[in-house]
C-alpha positions in Angstrom: 15.9 62.8 -13.1 13.0 64.0 -10.9 13.2 66.1 -7.9 12.8 63.0 -5.4 16.2 61.6 -7.3 14.5 58.3 -8.7 15.4 58.0 -12.1 13.2 56.1 -14.7 16.2 53.1 -14.8 15.8 53.1 -10.9 12.0 52.7 -11.2 12.2 50.1 -14.1 14.7 47.7 -12.0 12.6 47.6 -8.7 9.4 47.1 -10.8 11.3 44.4 -12.6 12.6 42.8 -9.2 9.3 42.9 -7.8 7.9 41.1 -11.1 10.9 38.4 -10.8 10.1 37.8 -7.0 6.2 37.3 -7.2 7.0 35.1 -10.3 9.7 32.9 -8.5 6.9 32.9 -5.4 4.2 31.8 -7.2 6.5 28.9 -8.9 7.1 26.9 -5.7 10.2 28.3 -4.9 10.0 29.9 -1.9 6.5 27.6 -0.8 7.1 26.1 2.8 5.2 22.9 1.3 6.8 19.7 2.8 8.4 17.0 0.4 5.8 14.0 -0.6 6.1 11.0 1.7 8.2 8.9 0.2 6.8 5.7 -1.6 6.5 2.2 1.1 9.1 -0.1 1.0 8.2 -3.0 -1.1 8.9 -5.3 1.8 6.1 -3.5 3.7 3.7 -6.1 2.8 5.6 -9.0 4.1 6.5 -7.1 7.4 2.5 -6.5 8.0 2.1 -10.4 7.0 4.2 -11.3 9.6 2.7 -9.1 12.5 -0.7 -10.4 11.7 0.4 -13.7 11.5 2.2 -13.4 15.0 -1.2 -11.6 16.4 -3.4 -14.3 14.8 -1.3 -17.2 16.4 -1.5 -14.9 19.7 -5.5 -14.9 19.7 -5.8 -18.8 18.8 -3.6 -19.7 21.6 -5.6 -17.6 24.0 -8.8 -18.9 22.4 -7.4 -22.9 23.0 -4.9 -22.9 25.4 -4.4 -26.6 24.5 -2.6 -25.3 21.4 0.0 -23.0 23.4 2.8 -25.9 22.7 2.3 -26.0 18.9 1.3 -22.8 18.2 3.7 -20.5 20.6 7.3 -21.3 18.3 5.2 -20.2 15.1 4.3 -17.0 16.5 7.8 -16.3 17.5 8.9 -16.8 14.3 6.9 -14.6 12.8 8.0 -11.9 15.6 11.2 -12.6 14.6 10.9 -11.9 11.1 8.8 -8.8 11.8 12.0 -7.4 13.7 14.1 -8.4 11.2 12.4 -6.8 8.5 11.4 -3.6 10.2 15.4 -3.3 10.8 16.0 -3.9 7.2 13.5 -1.4 5.4 13.8 1.2 8.6 10.4 0.7 9.8 9.2 0.8 13.3 7.0 -1.6 14.4 4.1 -0.8 16.9 5.0 -0.6 20.5 6.0 -4.3 21.7 4.8 -5.9 18.5 8.2 -7.7 18.0 8.3 -9.2 21.2 5.3 -9.2 23.3 2.3 -11.4 22.3 -1.0 -9.3 21.6 -4.7 -10.7 21.6 -6.5 -7.7 19.9 -7.9 -7.9 16.6 -10.5 -10.4 14.9 -11.6 -13.5 16.5 -9.0 -16.4 16.5 -8.5 -18.9 13.8 -8.7 -22.0 13.8 -5.3 -24.3 12.7 -6.7 -24.9 9.2 -7.5 -21.2 8.7 -4.0 -20.5 10.0 -2.7 -22.9 7.4 -4.5 -20.8 5.1 -3.1 -17.8 6.0 0.5 -18.9 5.7 0.0 -20.2 2.7 -1.2 -17.0 1.7 1.8 -15.0 2.9 3.9 -17.7 1.5 2.8 -16.4 -1.7 3.5 -12.9 -1.0 6.5 -13.7 0.8 8.0 -15.4 -2.6 6.9 -12.8 -4.8 8.9 -10.5 -2.8 11.7 -12.7 -2.9 11.7 -12.8 -6.7 11.5 -9.1 -7.1 13.8 -8.4 -4.3 17.5 -7.2 -5.0 20.3 -10.3 -3.9 21.0 -8.3 -0.7 17.0 -9.0 0.4 16.7 -12.1 -1.4 18.0 -14.2 1.1 16.1 -12.9 3.9 12.8 -12.9 2.1 13.4 -16.5 0.9 13.8 -17.7 4.3 10.9 -15.9 5.5 9.0 -17.8 2.6 10.2 -20.9 3.2 9.5 -20.6 7.1 6.1 -20.0 6.2 5.7 -23.0 3.8 7.1 -25.2 6.8 4.5 -23.5 9.3 2.0 -24.4 6.5 2.9 -28.1 6.6 3.4 -27.9 10.2 -0.5 -27.0 10.9 -1.7 -30.0 8.8 
């Protein structure tokens, strides 16, 4: 024992504790880094297309008021789909996206272009339906069928 009261065992124990703490700190145990963001829900593309289609219809209605009666129900269908998908996957819709029309975005599409957009979105919904678990497949299948009906109505 030395004059200061420190034994070799105490010094080695303290040194070992310091080395262990340094090692643990280096391995990330004490890091305050946030967890990585979870992967997006597989139904997110279907939700995104529903919002895009609703906006496309809104722009078409603003550009050609004579199409309002024909296109408004289709836009409302897409807003309803978006609201239900957002509820199902726990997503937050952009402010007012599920209820209020928005004219922001690219130029208005013609009914023929809207039909092409519906057909492309239907393919996305069919693929998502086939990959979805049973509790989600019914909703996504209904959305796919609705998109096919919209495409037919736009002929």
